[in-house]
Biopython code that builds the backbone (N, CA, C, O; Angstrom):
import numpy as np
from Bio.PDB.StructureBuilder import StructureBuilder

atoms = [
    (1, "ILE", "N", (107.343, 121.384, 101.003)),
    (1, "ILE", "CA", (106.233, 121.821, 100.170)),
    (1, "ILE", "C", (105.862, 123.230, 100.587)),
    (1, "ILE", "O", (105.775, 123.543, 101.774)),
    (2, "ARG", "N", (105.649, 124.057, 99.609)),
    (2, "ARG", "CA", (105.273, 125.428, 99.915)),
    (2, "ARG", "C", (103.815, 125.494, 100.372)),
    (2, "ARG", "O", (103.005, 124.637, 100.018)),
    (3, "GLN", "N", (103.494, 126.513, 101.154)),
    (3, "GLN", "CA", (102.144, 126.704, 101.658)),
    (3, "GLN", "C", (101.255, 127.253, 100.553)),
    (3, "GLN", "O", (101.613, 128.228, 99.892)),
    (4, "LEU", "N", (100.110, 126.639, 100.352)),
    (4, "LEU", "CA", (99.169, 127.074, 99.337)),
    (4, "LEU", "C", (97.938, 127.672, 100.005)),
    (4, "LEU", "O", (97.547, 127.231, 101.085)),
    (5, "PRO", "N", (97.324, 128.666, 99.379)),
    (5, "PRO", "CA", (96.074, 129.202, 99.927)),
    (5, "PRO", "C", (95.037, 128.090, 100.053)),
    (5, "PRO", "O", (95.011, 127.170, 99.236)),
    (6, "SER", "N", (94.195, 128.169, 101.059)),
    (6, "SER", "CA", (93.238, 127.097, 101.326)),
    (6, "SER", "C", (92.185, 126.946, 100.241)),
    (6, "SER", "O", (91.553, 125.894, 100.149)),
    (7, "ASP", "N", (91.978, 127.974, 99.411)),
    (7, "ASP", "CA", (90.948, 127.880, 98.386)),
    (7, "ASP", "C", (91.481, 127.357, 97.048)),
    (7, "ASP", "O", (90.749, 127.340, 96.059)),
    (8, "ILE", "N", (92.722, 126.939, 97.008)),
    (8, "ILE", "CA", (93.302, 126.389, 95.783)),
    (8, "ILE", "C", (93.220, 124.867, 95.835)),
    (8, "ILE", "O", (93.602, 124.242, 96.825)),
    (9, "MET", "N", (92.715, 124.285, 94.750)),
    (9, "MET", "CA", (92.640, 122.834, 94.672)),
    (9, "MET", "C", (94.055, 122.256, 94.599)),
    (9, "MET", "O", (94.905, 122.745, 93.855)),
    (10, "LYS", "N", (94.281, 121.222, 95.375)),
    (10, "LYS", "CA", (95.577, 120.549, 95.388)),
    (10, "LYS", "C", (95.466, 119.268, 94.571)),
    (10, "LYS", "O", (94.560, 118.464, 94.787)),
    (11, "VAL", "N", (96.374, 119.086, 93.650)),
    (11, "VAL", "CA", (96.369, 117.877, 92.825)),
    (11, "VAL", "C", (97.759, 117.264, 92.845)),
    (11, "VAL", "O", (98.767, 117.951, 93.013)),
    (12, "ALA", "N", (97.780, 115.962, 92.670)),
    (12, "ALA", "CA", (99.038, 115.234, 92.589)),
    (12, "ALA", "C", (99.069, 114.496, 91.263)),
    (12, "ALA", "O", (98.050, 113.978, 90.807)),
    (13, "ALA", "N", (100.228, 114.453, 90.655)),
    (13, "ALA", "CA", (100.389, 113.682, 89.418)),
    (13, "ALA", "C", (100.378, 112.200, 89.766)),
    (13, "ALA", "O", (101.131, 111.757, 90.633)),
    (14, "ASN", "N", (99.531, 111.437, 89.094)),
    (14, "ASN", "CA", (99.487, 109.997, 89.286)),
    (14, "ASN", "C", (100.470, 109.366, 88.307)),
    (14, "ASN", "O", (100.177, 109.233, 87.119)),
    (15, "LEU", "N", (101.621, 108.983, 88.806)),
    (15, "LEU", "CA", (102.695, 108.496, 87.947)),
    (15, "LEU", "C", (102.452, 107.090, 87.417)),
    (15, "LEU", "O", (103.192, 106.616, 86.555)),
    (16, "THR", "N", (101.431, 106.427, 87.920)),
    (16, "THR", "CA", (101.055, 105.137, 87.357)),
    (16, "THR", "C", (100.516, 105.324, 85.946)),
    (16, "THR", "O", (100.684, 104.464, 85.082)),
    (17, "PHE", "N", (99.862, 106.468, 85.726)),
    (17, "PHE", "CA", (99.209, 106.724, 84.445)),
    (17, "PHE", "C", (99.826, 107.877, 83.663)),
    (17, "PHE", "O", (99.750, 107.896, 82.434)),
    (18, "MET", "N", (100.422, 108.815, 84.336)),
    (18, "MET", "CA", (100.904, 110.026, 83.677)),
    (18, "MET", "C", (102.396, 109.934, 83.346)),
    (18, "MET", "O", (103.154, 109.235, 84.019)),
    (19, "PHE", "N", (102.790, 110.638, 82.320)),
    (19, "PHE", "CA", (104.186, 110.807, 81.918)),
    (19, "PHE", "C", (104.851, 109.512, 81.469)),
    (19, "PHE", "O", (106.062, 109.349, 81.622)),
    (20, "ALA", "N", (104.070, 108.594, 80.920)),
    (20, "ALA", "CA", (104.637, 107.335, 80.415)),
    (20, "ALA", "C", (105.687, 107.584, 79.342)),
    (20, "ALA", "O", (106.635, 106.813, 79.192)),
    (21, "GLU", "N", (105.507, 108.674, 78.596)),
    (21, "GLU", "CA", (106.456, 108.993, 77.530)),
    (21, "GLU", "C", (107.844, 109.325, 78.069)),
    (21, "GLU", "O", (108.823, 109.296, 77.323)),
    (22, "ALA", "N", (107.934, 109.639, 79.355)),
    (22, "ALA", "CA", (109.223, 109.973, 79.966)),
    (22, "ALA", "C", (110.093, 108.735, 80.168)),
    (22, "ALA", "O", (111.318, 108.834, 80.246)),
    (23, "GLY", "N", (109.458, 107.581, 80.250)),
    (23, "GLY", "CA", (110.205, 106.346, 80.464)),
    (23, "GLY", "C", (109.817, 105.693, 81.776)),
    (23, "GLY", "O", (108.643, 105.665, 82.145)),
    (24, "GLY", "N", (110.816, 105.168, 82.480)),
    (24, "GLY", "CA", (110.584, 104.455, 83.730)),
    (24, "GLY", "C", (110.052, 105.354, 84.830)),
    (24, "GLY", "O", (109.899, 106.562, 84.652)),
    (25, "ILE", "N", (109.779, 104.748, 85.953)),
    (25, "ILE", "CA", (109.129, 105.467, 87.044)),
    (25, "ILE", "C", (109.964, 106.646, 87.550)),
    (25, "ILE", "O", (109.403, 107.697, 87.860)),
    (26, "LEU", "N", (111.265, 106.502, 87.640)),
    (26, "LEU", "CA", (112.092, 107.608, 88.141)),
    (26, "LEU", "C", (112.056, 108.794, 87.178)),
    (26, "LEU", "O", (112.049, 109.945, 87.615)),
    (27, "ALA", "N", (112.031, 108.526, 85.889)),
    (27, "ALA", "CA", (111.916, 109.599, 84.901)),
    (27, "ALA", "C", (110.557, 110.278, 84.999)),
    (27, "ALA", "O", (110.442, 111.473, 84.724)),
    (28, "ARG", "N", (109.543, 109.543, 85.382)),
    (28, "ARG", "CA", (108.209, 110.124, 85.534)),
    (28, "ARG", "C", (108.171, 111.132, 86.676)),
    (28, "ARG", "O", (107.487, 112.151, 86.585)),
    (29, "TYR", "N", (108.895, 110.853, 87.740)),
    (29, "TYR", "CA", (108.992, 111.825, 88.843)),
    (29, "TYR", "C", (109.572, 113.140, 88.323)),
    (29, "TYR", "O", (109.054, 114.220, 88.608)),
    (30, "LYS", "N", (110.639, 113.028, 87.571)),
    (30, "LYS", "CA", (111.286, 114.233, 87.041)),
    (30, "LYS", "C", (110.367, 114.968, 86.071)),
    (30, "LYS", "O", (110.339, 116.198, 86.061)),
    (31, "ALA", "N", (109.625, 114.238, 85.266)),
    (31, "ALA", "CA", (108.687, 114.864, 84.328)),
    (31, "ALA", "C", (107.569, 115.582, 85.079)),
    (31, "ALA", "O", (107.132, 116.655, 84.662)),
    (32, "ALA", "N", (107.112, 115.007, 86.166)),
    (32, "ALA", "CA", (106.073, 115.656, 86.967)),
    (32, "ALA", "C", (106.585, 116.978, 87.541)),
    (32, "ALA", "O", (105.869, 117.978, 87.552)),
    (33, "LYS", "N", (107.801, 116.970, 88.006)),
    (33, "LYS", "CA", (108.397, 118.207, 88.528)),
    (33, "LYS", "C", (108.506, 119.247, 87.418)),
    (33, "LYS", "O", (108.154, 120.410, 87.614)),
    (34, "GLU", "N", (108.987, 118.831, 86.266)),
    (34, "GLU", "CA", (109.132, 119.757, 85.133)),
    (34, "GLU", "C", (107.780, 120.323, 84.689)),
    (34, "GLU", "O", (107.711, 121.437, 84.169)),
    (35, "ALA", "N", (106.705, 119.553, 84.895)),
    (35, "ALA", "CA", (105.363, 120.013, 84.529)),
    (35, "ALA", "C", (104.753, 120.924, 85.597)),
    (35, "ALA", "O", (103.656, 121.451, 85.416)),
    (36, "GLY", "N", (105.464, 121.104, 86.699)),
    (36, "GLY", "CA", (105.001, 122.027, 87.726)),
    (36, "GLY", "C", (104.270, 121.412, 88.903)),
    (36, "GLY", "O", (103.748, 122.136, 89.751)),
    (37, "PHE", "N", (104.222, 120.098, 88.972)),
    (37, "PHE", "CA", (103.563, 119.460, 90.111)),
    (37, "PHE", "C", (104.421, 119.588, 91.363)),
    (37, "PHE", "O", (105.649, 119.623, 91.293)),
    (38, "LEU", "N", (103.752, 119.656, 92.507)),
    (38, "LEU", "CA", (104.419, 119.692, 93.801)),
    (38, "LEU", "C", (104.336, 118.342, 94.507)),
    (38, "LEU", "O", (105.134, 118.042, 95.395)),
    (39, "ALA", "N", (103.356, 117.531, 94.098)),
    (39, "ALA", "CA", (103.113, 116.260, 94.757)),
    (39, "ALA", "C", (102.825, 115.185, 93.718)),
    (39, "ALA", "O", (102.349, 115.463, 92.617)),
    (40, "VAL", "N", (103.131, 113.945, 94.104)),
    (40, "VAL", "CA", (102.919, 112.805, 93.211)),
    (40, "VAL", "C", (102.334, 111.636, 93.988)),
    (40, "VAL", "O", (102.454, 111.547, 95.210)),
    (41, "GLU", "N", (101.700, 110.747, 93.243)),
    (41, "GLU", "CA", (101.275, 109.462, 93.777)),
    (41, "GLU", "C", (101.679, 108.397, 92.775)),
    (41, "GLU", "O", (101.832, 108.672, 91.584)),
    (42, "CYS", "N", (101.847, 107.197, 93.261)),
    (42, "CYS", "CA", (102.212, 106.081, 92.400)),
    (42, "CYS", "C", (101.628, 104.837, 93.040)),
    (42, "CYS", "O", (101.953, 104.506, 94.181)),
    (43, "ALA", "N", (100.775, 104.155, 92.314)),
    (43, "ALA", "CA", (100.062, 103.023, 92.902)),
    (43, "ALA", "C", (101.019, 101.955, 93.427)),
    (43, "ALA", "O", (100.926, 101.555, 94.588)),
    (44, "PHE", "N", (101.912, 101.504, 92.601)),
    (44, "PHE", "CA", (102.762, 100.380, 92.977)),
    (44, "PHE", "C", (104.214, 100.667, 92.564)),
    (44, "PHE", "O", (104.632, 100.257, 91.481)),
    (45, "PRO", "N", (104.976, 101.354, 93.399)),
    (45, "PRO", "CA", (106.349, 101.715, 93.037)),
    (45, "PRO", "C", (107.366, 100.611, 93.313)),
    (45, "PRO", "O", (108.571, 100.867, 93.301)),
    (46, "TYR", "N", (106.903, 99.400, 93.559)),
    (46, "TYR", "CA", (107.751, 98.351, 94.117)),
    (46, "TYR", "C", (108.757, 97.734, 93.158)),
    (46, "TYR", "O", (109.558, 96.894, 93.566)),
    (47, "SER", "N", (108.732, 98.133, 91.897)),
    (47, "SER", "CA", (109.726, 97.617, 90.951)),
    (47, "SER", "C", (111.048, 98.378, 91.070)),
    (47, "SER", "O", (112.049, 97.995, 90.464)),
    (48, "VAL", "N", (111.044, 99.452, 91.850)),
    (48, "VAL", "CA", (112.224, 100.290, 92.035)),
    (48, "VAL", "C", (112.541, 100.321, 93.535)),
    (48, "VAL", "O", (111.627, 100.460, 94.348)),
    (49, "PRO", "N", (113.807, 100.195, 93.912)),
    (49, "PRO", "CA", (114.142, 100.272, 95.335)),
    (49, "PRO", "C", (113.652, 101.587, 95.957)),
    (49, "PRO", "O", (113.734, 102.651, 95.343)),
    (50, "ALA", "N", (113.145, 101.486, 97.174)),
    (50, "ALA", "CA", (112.613, 102.664, 97.868)),
    (50, "ALA", "C", (113.650, 103.783, 97.949)),
    (50, "ALA", "O", (113.302, 104.956, 97.815)),
    (51, "GLN", "N", (114.906, 103.438, 98.165)),
    (51, "GLN", "CA", (115.932, 104.478, 98.289)),
    (51, "GLN", "C", (116.116, 105.250, 96.988)),
    (51, "GLN", "O", (116.370, 106.454, 97.017)),
    (52, "ASP", "N", (115.992, 104.575, 95.851)),
    (52, "ASP", "CA", (116.100, 105.268, 94.560)),
    (52, "ASP", "C", (114.975, 106.289, 94.396)),
    (52, "ASP", "O", (115.192, 107.390, 93.889)),
    (53, "ILE", "N", (113.779, 105.914, 94.830)),
    (53, "ILE", "CA", (112.656, 106.851, 94.757)),
    (53, "ILE", "C", (112.861, 107.987, 95.747)),
    (53, "ILE", "O", (112.615, 109.148, 95.419)),
    (54, "ALA", "N", (113.308, 107.664, 96.952)),
    (54, "ALA", "CA", (113.569, 108.701, 97.950)),
    (54, "ALA", "C", (114.604, 109.700, 97.429)),
    (54, "ALA", "O", (114.491, 110.902, 97.666)),
    (55, "ASP", "N", (115.598, 109.197, 96.726)),
    (55, "ASP", "CA", (116.631, 110.078, 96.167)),
    (55, "ASP", "C", (116.044, 111.035, 95.131)),
    (55, "ASP", "O", (116.379, 112.219, 95.131)),
    (56, "VAL", "N", (115.169, 110.538, 94.246)),
    (56, "VAL", "CA", (114.587, 111.410, 93.227)),
    (56, "VAL", "C", (113.599, 112.389, 93.864)),
    (56, "VAL", "O", (113.455, 113.514, 93.385)),
    (57, "LEU", "N", (112.924, 111.981, 94.929)),
    (57, "LEU", "CA", (112.060, 112.921, 95.647)),
    (57, "LEU", "C", (112.894, 114.048, 96.250)),
    (57, "LEU", "O", (112.522, 115.219, 96.178)),
    (58, "GLN", "N", (114.016, 113.680, 96.837)),
    (58, "GLN", "CA", (114.912, 114.689, 97.410)),
    (58, "GLN", "C", (115.441, 115.621, 96.319)),
    (58, "GLN", "O", (115.477, 116.839, 96.493)),
    (59, "GLU", "N", (115.841, 115.045, 95.216)),
    (59, "GLU", "CA", (116.396, 115.814, 94.099)),
    (59, "GLU", "C", (115.378, 116.801, 93.518)),
    (59, "GLU", "O", (115.720, 117.939, 93.199)),
    (60, "THR", "N", (114.134, 116.357, 93.386)),
    (60, "THR", "CA", (113.123, 117.187, 92.736)),
    (60, "THR", "C", (112.340, 118.067, 93.697)),
    (60, "THR", "O", (111.733, 119.055, 93.282)),
    (61, "GLY", "N", (112.350, 117.716, 94.983)),
    (61, "GLY", "CA", (111.559, 118.468, 95.950)),
    (61, "GLY", "C", (110.086, 118.092, 95.931)),
    (61, "GLY", "O", (109.269, 118.764, 96.561)),
    (62, "LEU", "N", (109.736, 117.029, 95.217)),
    (62, "LEU", "CA", (108.351, 116.576, 95.183)),
    (62, "LEU", "C", (107.971, 115.900, 96.496)),
    (62, "LEU", "O", (108.831, 115.400, 97.222)),
    (63, "LYS", "N", (106.674, 115.891, 96.790)),
    (63, "LYS", "CA", (106.136, 115.205, 97.956)),
    (63, "LYS", "C", (105.368, 113.982, 97.482)),
    (63, "LYS", "O", (104.482, 114.095, 96.635)),
    (64, "GLN", "N", (105.699, 112.815, 98.021)),
    (64, "GLN", "CA", (104.953, 111.583, 97.737)),
    (64, "GLN", "C", (103.744, 111.582, 98.660)),
    (64, "GLN", "O", (103.895, 111.596, 99.882)),
    (65, "VAL", "N", (102.535, 111.565, 98.078)),
    (65, "VAL", "CA", (101.334, 111.655, 98.910)),
    (65, "VAL", "C", (100.524, 110.372, 98.954)),
    (65, "VAL", "O", (99.612, 110.252, 99.772)),
    (66, "LEU", "N", (100.832, 109.411, 98.095)),
    (66, "LEU", "CA", (100.051, 108.176, 98.104)),
    (66, "LEU", "C", (100.818, 107.054, 97.437)),
    (66, "LEU", "O", (101.448, 107.243, 96.397)),
    (67, "ILE", "N", (100.756, 105.889, 98.045)),
    (67, "ILE", "CA", (101.123, 104.630, 97.398)),
    (67, "ILE", "C", (100.080, 103.611, 97.833)),
    (67, "ILE", "O", (99.424, 103.794, 98.859)),
    (68, "ASN", "N", (99.927, 102.568, 97.084)),
    (68, "ASN", "CA", (98.998, 101.494, 97.435)),
    (68, "ASN", "C", (99.766, 100.352, 98.064)),
    (68, "ASN", "O", (100.981, 100.242, 97.905)),
    (69, "THR", "N", (99.056, 99.515, 98.770)),
    (69, "THR", "CA", (99.660, 98.315, 99.323)),
    (69, "THR", "C", (100.111, 97.424, 98.174)),
    (69, "THR", "O", (99.422, 97.289, 97.163)),
    (70, "ASP", "N", (101.256, 96.832, 98.346)),
    (70, "ASP", "CA", (101.809, 95.924, 97.345)),
    (70, "ASP", "C", (100.785, 94.840, 97.019)),
    (70, "ASP", "O", (100.375, 94.098, 97.912)),
    (71, "PRO", "N", (100.362, 94.733, 95.751)),
    (71, "PRO", "CA", (99.309, 93.784, 95.402)),
    (71, "PRO", "C", (99.793, 92.361, 95.139)),
    (71, "PRO", "O", (98.981, 91.445, 95.005)),
    (72, "GLY", "N", (101.088, 92.173, 95.067)),
    (72, "GLY", "CA", (101.601, 90.870, 94.656)),
    (72, "GLY", "C", (101.922, 90.897, 93.180)),
    (72, "GLY", "O", (102.316, 91.936, 92.651)),
    (73, "ASN", "N", (101.763, 89.779, 92.508)),
    (73, "ASN", "CA", (102.106, 89.639, 91.105)),
    (73, "ASN", "C", (100.921, 90.054, 90.225)),
    (73, "ASN", "O", (99.995, 89.273, 90.007)),
    (74, "LEU", "N", (100.962, 91.281, 89.730)),
    (74, "LEU", "CA", (99.867, 91.786, 88.889)),
    (74, "LEU", "C", (99.706, 90.965, 87.610)),
    (74, "LEU", "O", (98.588, 90.741, 87.146)),
    (75, "GLU", "N", (100.831, 90.518, 87.042)),
    (75, "GLU", "CA", (100.770, 89.730, 85.807)),
    (75, "GLU", "C", (100.041, 88.407, 86.010)),
    (75, "GLU", "O", (99.488, 87.850, 85.061)),
    (76, "ALA", "N", (100.037, 87.904, 87.237)),
    (76, "ALA", "CA", (99.329, 86.660, 87.549)),
    (76, "ALA", "C", (97.899, 86.932, 88.003)),
    (76, "ALA", "O", (97.177, 86.011, 88.388)),
    (77, "GLY", "N", (97.492, 88.201, 87.957)),
    (77, "GLY", "CA", (96.128, 88.552, 88.334)),
    (77, "GLY", "C", (95.933, 88.837, 89.804)),
    (77, "GLY", "O", (94.801, 88.998, 90.260)),
    (78, "GLU", "N", (97.019, 88.901, 90.553)),
    (78, "GLU", "CA", (96.895, 89.195, 91.976)),
    (78, "GLU", "C", (96.624, 90.690, 92.165)),
    (78, "GLU", "O", (97.259, 91.535, 91.535)),
    (79, "LEU", "N", (95.682, 90.990, 93.032)),
    (79, "LEU", "CA", (95.359, 92.386, 93.340)),
    (79, "LEU", "C", (95.255, 92.583, 94.843)),
    (79, "LEU", "O", (94.397, 93.328, 95.317)),
    (80, "GLY", "N", (96.102, 91.937, 95.571)),
    (80, "GLY", "CA", (96.085, 92.050, 97.023)),
    (80, "GLY", "C", (95.606, 90.758, 97.659)),
    (80, "GLY", "O", (95.066, 89.871, 96.997)),
    (81, "TYR", "N", (95.820, 90.683, 98.955)),
    (81, "TYR", "CA", (95.583, 89.435, 99.660)),
    (81, "TYR", "C", (94.611, 89.552, 100.832)),
    (81, "TYR", "O", (94.248, 88.534, 101.420)),
    (82, "ALA", "N", (94.186, 90.741, 101.183)),
    (82, "ALA", "CA", (93.446, 90.960, 102.423)),
    (82, "ALA", "C", (92.153, 90.157, 102.512)),
    (82, "ALA", "O", (91.777, 89.735, 103.606)),
    (83, "ALA", "N", (91.474, 89.938, 101.418)),
    (83, "ALA", "CA", (90.179, 89.262, 101.464)),
    (83, "ALA", "C", (90.243, 87.825, 100.968)),
    (83, "ALA", "O", (89.210, 87.221, 100.682)),
    (84, "ILE", "N", (91.435, 87.280, 100.865)),
    (84, "ILE", "CA", (91.572, 85.909, 100.357)),
    (84, "ILE", "C", (91.910, 84.980, 101.527)),
    (84, "ILE", "O", (92.996, 85.078, 102.099)),
    (85, "PRO", "N", (90.998, 84.089, 101.882)),
    (85, "PRO", "CA", (91.281, 83.150, 102.968)),
    (85, "PRO", "C", (92.561, 82.364, 102.695)),
    (85, "PRO", "O", (92.792, 81.888, 101.583)),
    (86, "GLY", "N", (93.378, 82.240, 103.724)),
    (86, "GLY", "CA", (94.621, 81.494, 103.601)),
    (86, "GLY", "C", (95.804, 82.320, 103.125)),
    (86, "GLY", "O", (96.924, 81.813, 103.057)),
    (87, "GLN", "N", (95.573, 83.588, 102.793)),
    (87, "GLN", "CA", (96.650, 84.444, 102.289)),
    (87, "GLN", "C", (97.110, 85.463, 103.335)),
    (87, "GLN", "O", (97.700, 86.488, 102.993)),
    (88, "GLU", "N", (96.840, 85.178, 104.594)),
    (88, "GLU", "CA", (97.168, 86.136, 105.651)),
    (88, "GLU", "C", (98.655, 86.467, 105.708)),
    (88, "GLU", "O", (99.021, 87.624, 105.917)),
    (89, "ASP", "N", (99.504, 85.482, 105.528)),
    (89, "ASP", "CA", (100.948, 85.747, 105.571)),
    (89, "ASP", "C", (101.384, 86.627, 104.406)),
    (89, "ASP", "O", (102.192, 87.538, 104.582)),
    (90, "LYS", "N", (100.851, 86.357, 103.219)),
    (90, "LYS", "CA", (101.176, 87.200, 102.064)),
    (90, "LYS", "C", (100.673, 88.621, 102.276)),
    (90, "LYS", "O", (101.358, 89.584, 101.932)),
    (91, "PHE", "N", (99.476, 88.752, 102.844)),
    (91, "PHE", "CA", (98.952, 90.084, 103.135)),
    (91, "PHE", "C", (99.872, 90.819, 104.102)),
    (91, "PHE", "O", (100.220, 91.978, 103.875)),
    (92, "ARG", "N", (100.262, 90.152, 105.170)),
    (92, "ARG", "CA", (101.145, 90.779, 106.165)),
    (92, "ARG", "C", (102.460, 91.204, 105.512)),
    (92, "ARG", "O", (102.950, 92.307, 105.756)),
    (93, "ASP", "N", (103.023, 90.335, 104.690)),
    (93, "ASP", "CA", (104.279, 90.667, 104.010)),
    (93, "ASP", "C", (104.111, 91.870, 103.081)),
    (93, "ASP", "O", (104.958, 92.763, 103.058)),
    (94, "SER", "N", (103.016, 91.889, 102.315)),
    (94, "SER", "CA", (102.810, 93.001, 101.386)),
    (94, "SER", "C", (102.549, 94.296, 102.139)),
    (94, "SER", "O", (102.989, 95.363, 101.713)),
    (95, "LEU", "N", (101.842, 94.209, 103.249)),
    (95, "LEU", "CA", (101.585, 95.401, 104.052)),
    (95, "LEU", "C", (102.881, 95.937, 104.653)),
    (95, "LEU", "O", (103.126, 97.143, 104.647)),
    (96, "GLU", "N", (103.703, 95.036, 105.167)),
    (96, "GLU", "CA", (104.987, 95.464, 105.733)),
    (96, "GLU", "C", (105.875, 96.105, 104.666)),
    (96, "GLU", "O", (106.559, 97.093, 104.937)),
    (97, "ARG", "N", (105.866, 95.551, 103.468)),
    (97, "ARG", "CA", (106.653, 96.136, 102.371)),
    (97, "ARG", "C", (106.143, 97.537, 102.050)),
    (97, "ARG", "O", (106.932, 98.460, 101.850)),
    (98, "SER", "N", (104.839, 97.689, 102.002)),
    (98, "SER", "CA", (104.244, 98.997, 101.711)),
    (98, "SER", "C", (104.583, 100.009, 102.798)),
    (98, "SER", "O", (104.868, 101.168, 102.496)),
    (99, "ILE", "N", (104.556, 99.591, 104.039)),
    (99, "ILE", "CA", (104.896, 100.482, 105.147)),
    (99, "ILE", "C", (106.361, 100.890, 105.050)),
    (99, "ILE", "O", (106.700, 102.047, 105.298)),
    (100, "THR", "N", (107.226, 99.954, 104.694)),
    (100, "THR", "CA", (108.644, 100.276, 104.516)),
    (100, "THR", "C", (108.819, 101.359, 103.457)),
    (100, "THR", "O", (109.573, 102.312, 103.655)),
    (101, "TYR", "N", (108.122, 101.209, 102.335)),
    (101, "TYR", "CA", (108.196, 102.210, 101.270)),
    (101, "TYR", "C", (107.627, 103.541, 101.738)),
    (101, "TYR", "O", (108.232, 104.589, 101.514)),
    (102, "ALA", "N", (106.476, 103.507, 102.382)),
    (102, "ALA", "CA", (105.843, 104.746, 102.835)),
    (102, "ALA", "C", (106.769, 105.512, 103.775)),
    (102, "ALA", "O", (106.878, 106.734, 103.677)),
    (103, "LYS", "N", (107.420, 104.822, 104.662)),
    (103, "LYS", "CA", (108.361, 105.480, 105.577)),
    (103, "LYS", "C", (109.558, 106.040, 104.816)),
    (103, "LYS", "O", (109.968, 107.175, 105.059)),
    (104, "ALA", "N", (110.114, 105.271, 103.913)),
    (104, "ALA", "CA", (111.284, 105.723, 103.154)),
    (104, "ALA", "C", (110.956, 106.935, 102.289)),
    (104, "ALA", "O", (111.814, 107.786, 102.054)),
    (105, "LEU", "N", (109.709, 107.012, 101.813)),
    (105, "LEU", "CA", (109.296, 108.101, 100.919)),
    (105, "LEU", "C", (108.626, 109.246, 101.678)),
    (105, "LEU", "O", (108.146, 110.203, 101.072)),
    (106, "ASP", "N", (108.597, 109.143, 102.991)),
    (106, "ASP", "CA", (107.936, 110.151, 103.828)),
    (106, "ASP", "C", (106.511, 110.387, 103.325)),
    (106, "ASP", "O", (106.049, 111.524, 103.225)),
    (107, "CYS", "N", (105.841, 109.303, 103.017)),
    (107, "CYS", "CA", (104.502, 109.349, 102.443)),
    (107, "CYS", "C", (103.480, 109.156, 103.548)),
    (107, "CYS", "O", (103.325, 108.056, 104.080)),
    (108, "HIS", "N", (102.793, 110.217, 103.886)),
    (108, "HIS", "CA", (101.736, 110.173, 104.883)),
    (108, "HIS", "C", (100.761, 111.302, 104.606)),
    (108, "HIS", "O", (101.039, 112.193, 103.804)),
    (109, "LYS", "N", (99.627, 111.259, 105.267)),
    (109, "LYS", "CA", (98.638, 112.301, 105.054)),
    (109, "LYS", "C", (99.255, 113.638, 105.466)),
    (109, "LYS", "O", (99.888, 113.750, 106.516)),
    (110, "TYR", "N", (99.061, 114.631, 104.631)),
    (110, "TYR", "CA", (99.539, 115.955, 104.995)),
    (110, "TYR", "C", (98.485, 116.972, 104.636)),
    (110, "TYR", "O", (97.616, 116.709, 103.805)),
    (111, "ASP", "N", (98.555, 118.108, 105.243)),
    (111, "ASP", "CA", (97.555, 119.138, 105.015)),
    (111, "ASP", "C", (98.282, 120.472, 104.834)),
    (111, "ASP", "O", (98.609, 121.155, 105.805)),
    (112, "THR", "N", (98.523, 120.821, 103.595)),
    (112, "THR", "CA", (99.188, 122.114, 103.324)),
    (112, "THR", "C", (98.339, 122.951, 102.400)),
    (112, "THR", "O", (98.722, 124.068, 102.053)),
]
sb = StructureBuilder()
sb.init_structure("model")
sb.init_model(0)
sb.init_chain("A")
sb.init_seg("    ")
for serial, (resi, resn, name, xyz) in enumerate(atoms, 1):
    if name == "N":
        sb.init_residue(resn, " ", resi, " ")
    sb.init_atom(name, np.array(xyz, "f"), 0.0, 1.0, " ", f" {name:<3s}", serial, name[0])
structure = sb.get_structure()
């Protein structure tokens, strides 16, 4: 990522909501790059293998700055497990999956 002056607002394209017209999630990364973004976020990238996303990040030069913890089955109304008694194992599994993705995507707090 190139160095930006400290007085410039930094924004990331939220691929969960933006560039839907481009198609699937990998196409959205490319559309964000074409639109001039340097960084992206995606709430739940878990429908695509982490390596495929890492490859498109490498190809485009984009920086992944945020992902959310895997919520489980959104279609079934699941939105995470942390506050649900008895779901500790599912929470641990979803957290571990999210950490795996974050590491593969080099997604961590950065200050540029």
